[in-house]
C-alpha angles and dihedrals in degrees: 000000000000120000111239096182091211095308118136114250116192135176144198111209115187128174112235095224096118145331120323115256129206092267092057089045091055093051089047090051098048092042089054094044090056091050095049098037085061092048088244141132124276125208133200115213125180109211095210105148096121095068093182091069097040121108114207092216095054095076093064094038090054094049093047089049094053093045091050091053088052098255121138134178138206102221136012128210139185119208091209088068094052103065094123093059090053093047091052096051092047090056089057093058133083099253141159136193116262126196099175121121122223087251091056092046090054094046091050090053095052090046096053119069090192096052117109116262115198141143089294132026115280116211107237095212099254092157098037089109107024129359107265092222107022093185093063128088106264133230116211117240129197115231096228118215117252093243137117113242120196121199131191128215110215093199106044095026091234125154121199127185123187131183096223097206096049102031103033111018131201104331125227103235096173122028124227091258091058099259113139114233124254092239092058096041096048091048095050095041096050090051100045090043091053094241111174102176134037123202112184144137121297086239086081096048094097090053094055097087092056092049092049087051091053088048090057094043091055095041095246125150120261119256133215111246127206117178117199126218106257117250114245140197128239086276096054095253124139113257110246137158092244091057094055097252117179113285118227085217093061092049089047091052094046130063095281117118123227090233092054091050094050091050088050090053091048093050091050087071093047097260114151099229134151120261091261123040139151126229090247090056089055094059093094089047090054093048090051092044094053091050095055129062111274117235120213085219085078090075093075116099 
């Protein structure tokens, strides 16, 4: 693993499944601000393991959008070129093959009064001993330790504790079609790329304990996490590609200026900024925002 020597190393990790929308752009901006405010390095990592969803044109469009906004990066990575490191990590964990479908997992949970019932389906361990359907292609599950993992968010001052075996269950780390799971890939990449600080959307907050557990199981160093309020539309819905959220490419190819878009992103957090501003000019705003309690009210745009 790279030696960071106390230097902040951050990253922006988009999925090249379409054009980047304003919610993505705000996350990219704030992740960049954190890296640069700490005088550190910033990485661009395309999370493109699920090739069935990848759009070849999205890589270059994302790069152009970031450059237009005034965001740069020190190194670039593609997860699709790193399959060997995920295979190596998977081989170091306590895993077993699983042939259950999602429908079968849900049915098993409903049929068992003693099975854990939480906010998300918890795999009841049907294949822990022997694969339930040995003739099917098998996913690979991690036998999670029966421990409680607590994590802290440095931005929102949140703490979350999860008993992995009861609230999460044995995780799929490689799907039955051979695609490595997000949780494994992100943990391996952050460690091997020397990432120290993660700035990402709050929708990933509840996934943090399982990722920290994987870090510990693989002997990786701990990270500092900051989870951002999600950017919402006028109806209070989360901005997302599937909901037709405004694309940065469309703004870039219209009469809008990059400085105006950056200013709008900053104002969505309640920052009092001019109509035109550069990312470098926002570094003091980020430092001040990180040093004060973060209000969920800042999610409205």
